C-alpha positions in Angstrom: 9.2 -120.8 -34.2 11.8 -118.6 -35.9 14.4 -120.3 -38.2 18.0 -120.2 -37.1 21.1 -120.1 -39.3 22.0 -123.6 -40.4 18.5 -125.1 -40.2 16.3 -126.2 -43.1 12.8 -124.5 -43.0 9.6 -126.6 -43.4 8.1 -126.2 -46.9 5.0 -127.6 -48.4 6.8 -129.0 -51.5 8.9 -127.9 -54.4 8.0 -124.3 -55.4 5.3 -124.1 -52.7 3.2 -126.9 -54.1 1.4 -129.1 -51.6 2.8 -132.6 -51.5 0.8 -134.9 -53.8 -0.8 -132.2 -55.8 -0.5 -132.3 -59.6 2.3 -130.1 -61.0 1.8 -127.3 -63.5 2.8 -129.5 -66.4 0.2 -132.1 -65.5 -2.4 -129.4 -65.1 -1.5 -127.8 -68.3 -1.8 -131.1 -70.2 -5.3 -131.6 -68.7 -6.2 -128.1 -69.8 -4.9 -128.7 -73.4 -6.9 -132.0 -73.5 -10.1 -130.2 -72.5 -9.6 -127.8 -75.4 -8.4 -130.4 -77.9 -11.2 -132.9 -77.3 -14.1 -130.8 -78.4 -12.1 -129.2 -81.1 -11.3 -132.7 -82.5 -15.0 -133.7 -82.3 -16.1 -130.7 -84.2 -13.3 -130.9 -86.8 -13.8 -134.6 -87.5 -17.6 -134.8 -87.2 -18.4 -131.9 -89.4 -22.0 -130.7 -89.0 -23.1 -133.8 -87.2 -23.0 -132.1 -83.7 -25.5 -129.5 -84.9 -28.1 -132.1 -85.6 -27.9 -134.1 -82.4 -29.5 -133.4 -79.0 -28.3 -130.0 -77.7 -26.7 -131.8 -74.6 -23.8 -132.7 -76.8 -23.1 -129.1 -77.8 -23.4 -128.1 -74.1 -20.9 -130.7 -73.1 -18.4 -129.6 -75.8 -18.7 -125.9 -74.7 -18.4 -126.8 -71.0 -15.2 -128.9 -71.7 -13.7 -126.1 -73.8 -14.4 -123.5 -71.1 -13.0 -125.8 -68.4 -9.9 -126.1 -70.5 -9.5 -122.3 -70.8 -10.0 -121.9 -67.0 -7.4 -124.6 -66.3 -4.8 -123.0 -68.6 -5.5 -119.5 -67.1 -5.0 -121.0 -63.6 -1.8 -122.6 -64.7 -0.4 -119.3 -66.0 -1.4 -117.5 -62.8 0.2 -120.2 -60.6 3.4 -120.1 -62.7 3.7 -116.4 -62.4 3.0 -116.5 -58.7 5.6 -119.2 -58.1 8.1 -117.3 -60.2 7.5 -114.2 -58.1 7.9 -116.2 -54.8 11.2 -117.7 -56.1 12.6 -114.2 -56.8 11.5 -113.0 -53.4 13.1 -116.0 -51.6 16.3 -115.4 -53.5 16.4 -111.8 -52.5 15.6 -112.5 -48.9 17.9 -115.4 -48.4 21.2 -113.5 -47.7 19.6 -111.3 -45.1 17.5 -113.9 -43.3 19.8 -116.9 -43.8 16.9 -119.0 -44.9 15.6 -120.5 -48.1 11.9 -120.6 -47.5 9.0 -120.1 -45.1 7.2 -122.4 -42.7 3.9 -123.6 -44.1 1.0 -122.3 -42.1 -1.2 -125.4 -42.5 -0.5 -128.7 -40.8 0.6 -131.8 -42.8 -2.9 -133.4 -42.7 -4.7 -130.4 -44.1 -2.1 -129.9 -46.8 -2.4 -133.6 -47.9 -6.2 -133.3 -47.8 -6.2 -130.2 -50.0 -3.7 -131.8 -52.4 -6.0 -134.9 -52.7 -8.9 -132.7 -53.5 -7.0 -130.9 -56.2 -5.8 -134.3 -57.6 -9.3 -135.7 -57.7 -10.6 -132.6 -59.4 -8.0 -132.8 -62.2 -8.7 -136.5 -62.6 -12.4 -135.7 -63.1 -11.5 -133.1 -65.7 -9.2 -135.6 -67.5 -12.1 -138.1 -67.6 -14.3 -135.3 -69.0 -11.9 -134.9 -71.9 -11.9 -138.6 -72.5 -15.7 -138.7 -72.4 -15.9 -136.0 -75.0 -13.7 -138.0 -77.3 -15.7 -141.2 -76.7 -19.0 -139.6 -77.3 -18.1 -138.4 -80.8 -21.1 -139.6 -82.9 -20.8 -142.2 -85.7 -21.6 -139.8 -88.5 -24.4 -140.6 -91.1 -23.1 -141.4 -94.5 -24.2 -139.5 -97.6 -26.7 -142.3 -98.4 -28.4 -141.6 -95.1 -28.7 -137.9 -95.7 -30.6 -138.2 -99.0 -33.8 -139.6 -97.3 -34.0 -136.6 -95.0 -35.2 -134.4 -97.9 -39.0 -133.8 -97.9 -41.0 -134.6 -101.0 -44.6 -135.3 -102.0 -44.6 -138.6 -100.0 -42.9 -137.7 -96.7 -42.3 -134.4 -94.9 -39.2 -134.5 -92.8 -39.3 -132.2 -89.8 -36.3 -131.6 -87.6 -37.3 -130.7 -84.0 -35.1 -130.0 -81.0 -35.6 -133.5 -79.6 -36.2 -135.6 -82.8 -36.7 -136.0 -86.5 -40.3 -136.7 -87.6 -41.1 -138.5 -90.8 -44.7 -137.4 -91.6 -46.6 -139.2 -94.4 -48.2 -136.9 -96.9 -51.4 -138.0 -98.5 -55.2 -137.9 -98.5 -55.4 -139.6 -95.1 -53.5 -138.8 -91.9 -51.6 -141.5 -90.2 -53.2 -143.3 -87.2 -50.2 -145.5 -86.2 -46.7 -144.5 -85.4 -43.2 -145.6 -84.3 -40.9 -143.8 -81.9 -37.3 -145.0 -82.5 -34.1 -144.7 -80.4 -30.8 -144.9 -82.4 -27.9 -147.0 -81.2 -25.4 -145.5 -78.8 -23.4 -142.6 -80.3 -25.0 -143.1 -83.7 -25.9 -139.9 -85.6 -29.7 -139.8 -85.5 -29.8 -138.9 -89.2 -28.1 -142.3 -90.0 -31.5 -144.0 -89.2 -33.3 -142.2 -92.1 -32.7 -144.8 -94.8 -34.3 -147.5 -92.6 -37.1 -145.4 -91.2 -38.3 -143.3 -94.1 -39.8 -146.3 -96.0 -42.1 -146.8 -93.0 -43.3 -143.3 -93.4 -43.8 -143.8 -97.1 -46.0 -146.7 -96.2 -48.2 -144.4 -94.1 -46.8 -144.5 -90.6 -45.6 -141.6 -88.6 -42.0 -142.2 -87.5 -40.1 -140.2 -84.9 -36.4 -140.7 -84.6 -35.1 -139.5 -81.2 -32.2 -137.2 -80.7 -30.9 -138.8 -77.5 -28.9 -136.7 -75.0 -25.2 -137.3 -75.6 -26.3 -139.9 -78.1 -27.0 -142.5 -75.4 -30.6 -143.6 -74.9 -30.0 -144.4 -71.2 -29.6 -140.7 -70.5 -33.4 -140.1 -71.1 -35.4 -143.3 -70.7 -38.7 -141.3 -70.8 -38.0 -139.5 -74.0 -40.3 -141.9 -76.0 -43.2 -140.7 -73.9 -42.4 -137.0 -74.8 -42.6 -137.8 -78.5 -45.8 -139.8 -78.1 -47.4 -136.8 -76.2 -46.4 -134.5 -79.0 -48.6 -136.4 -81.5 -52.0 -137.0 -79.8 -53.7 -137.7 -83.1 -51.9 -141.1 -83.3 -54.0 -143.9 -81.9 -51.6 -146.8 -82.0 -47.9 -146.6 -81.1 -44.9 -148.8 -81.2 -41.5 -148.0 -79.7 -38.3 -149.5 -80.8 -34.6 -149.0 -81.4 -31.3 -150.2 -82.5 -28.9 -151.9 -80.1 -28.8 -149.9 -76.8 -31.7 -147.8 -78.1 -33.8 -151.0 -78.3 -32.8 -152.0 -74.8 -34.2 -148.7 -73.5 -37.3 -148.9 -75.7 -38.1 -152.3 -74.4 -38.0 -151.1 -70.8 -40.3 -148.1 -71.7 -42.7 -150.4 -73.6 -43.0 -152.9 -70.8 -43.7 -150.2 -68.2 -46.2 -148.4 -70.5 -48.0 -151.3 -72.3 -51.3 -149.5 -71.7 -50.0 -146.7 -74.0 -47.7 -148.6 -76.3 -49.0 -151.5 -78.4 -45.8 -152.7 -80.1 -42.0 -153.1 -79.6 -39.5 -153.2 -82.5 -36.0 -154.5 -81.7 -33.2 -153.9 -84.2 -30.2 -156.0 -83.2 -31.3 -155.7 -79.6 -32.9 -157.4 -76.7 -34.6 -156.4 -73.4 -32.7 -155.5 -70.3 -34.7 -158.0 -68.3 -37.8 -160.2 -68.4 -40.7 -158.5 -70.1 -42.5 -161.7 -71.1 -45.6 -160.6 -69.2 -46.0 -157.3 -71.1 -49.0 -156.9 -73.3 -47.1 -156.1 -76.5 -46.7 -157.2 -80.0 -42.9 -157.6 -80.5 -40.7 -158.0 -83.5 -37.0 -158.8 -83.1 -35.0 -158.2 -86.2 -31.3 -159.2 -86.2 -28.3 -160.0 -88.5 -26.7 -163.4 -88.8 -23.2 -161.8 -89.0 -23.6 -159.2 -86.2 -20.5 -159.1 -84.1 -21.9 -156.8 -81.4 -25.5 -158.1 -80.8 -24.6 -161.7 -81.7 -27.1 -164.4 -82.8 -26.4 -166.0 -79.4 -27.4 -162.8 -77.6 -30.7 -162.8 -79.6 -31.4 -166.4 -78.9 -30.8 -165.9 -75.2 -33.5 -163.1 -75.2 -36.3 -165.4 -76.4 -37.4 -166.3 -72.9 -37.5 -162.7 -71.8 -39.9 -161.6 -74.6 -43.7 -162.1 -74.8 -45.0 -165.3 -76.4 -45.8 -164.7 -80.0 -42.7 -162.5 -80.6 -41.7 -162.6 -84.2 -38.0 -163.2 -84.8 -36.4 -162.3 -88.2 -32.8 -163.0 -88.9 -31.4 -161.2 -91.9 -28.9 -163.6 -93.4 -25.5 -162.0 -93.9 -26.4 -158.7 -92.2 -24.3 -157.0 -89.5 -24.9 -154.5 -86.7 -24.2 -151.4 -88.7 -26.8 -152.3 -91.4 -29.6 -151.1 -89.1 -28.5 -147.5 -89.9 -26.1 -145.9 -92.3 -23.0 -144.7 -90.4 -20.3 -146.9 -92.0 -18.5 -149.8 -90.4 -18.4 -150.1 -86.6 -15.5 -151.5 -84.5 -16.1 -155.0 -83.3 -18.8 -155.7 -85.9 -18.8 -158.8 -88.1 -18.2 -159.0 -91.9 -21.3 -158.9 -94.0 -22.1 -161.4 -96.7 -25.0 -159.4 -98.2 -25.4 -155.9 -99.5 -26.6 -153.1 -97.2 -29.5 -152.4 -99.6 -30.7 -156.0 -99.7 -30.5 -156.3 -95.9 -32.4 -153.1 -95.4 -35.2 -154.3 -97.7 -35.6 -157.3 -95.4 -35.5 -155.1 -92.3 -38.2 -152.9 -93.7 -40.4 -155.9 -94.6 -40.2 -157.1 -91.0 -40.8 -153.6 -89.6 -43.9 -153.1 -91.7 -45.3 -156.4 -90.6 -45.2 -155.3 -86.9 -46.6 -151.8 -87.6 -49.4 -153.3 -89.7 -50.5 -155.5 -86.8 -51.0 -152.5 -84.5 -54.6 -151.9 -83.5 -55.7 -155.5 -84.4 
């Protein structure tokens, strides 16, 4: 139908935007967030990202590229709308109209706008996820044990750090360890290196995106990489221990032991043929003493429980204080000595 003088033409929305679709300002903010989030992670985390699983680097790059794409799209749309506005202004005196009739029906326009809105919401969530996944960086005290010497060779692989004992005899027992969620894998070195100094191979996993749940079978990959080891334990801190317990229970023909640091199993694994050590802190504000007590029935009979008096959640690695944690009443060094003693007791029982 042709517009007649005095009538108002049908338009999709202001400046030709479908009703309900995010405006250019909102889209631009999403694009800036996608660029700012990875830039902030890199700027504040230093070289931490380079030593984590490559999935984190990929995520940061994808977010940044998405941000560039969004901003380019915003510029293109802004220029296109400006050109249309100029064209409408020039055509209005001759045609007696102020716009053109939209070609698509109302339903299709709303559907298209909804799809655009959902897409930008997903991109906004991506920016938020990048910020949330910033690792808790290892402290300087944690980095010193990563240096190789006559006692332990430290090898950095694409999927883990390996602490390999050096001596006249090769290790026959080992531990695969999963760090807590978003914890820099290097922060575990101060706790794990003493185990290698005692003669055990220790593998600290680089979890994809710093979350053990993203690769529940990763322990098996590490075990397969060291076929010379006869007896294995798996374990981890916090969420890492949760995932390790699930793997151990499903593979108790391959794994002999389970080490839980401030952690507990996801479900009932009491029937698993495993030697289990649960080590926790009395002042832990995240995996509380009540949480550990509630896990007793879910663990095999004979599980050894060690409560380190005065220790908190963040004492099971060296990454500084953690939000929500308790207040320690013992030094980190003292607590980690007790943690090491409990860990060695479990590893020493493997193969018995």
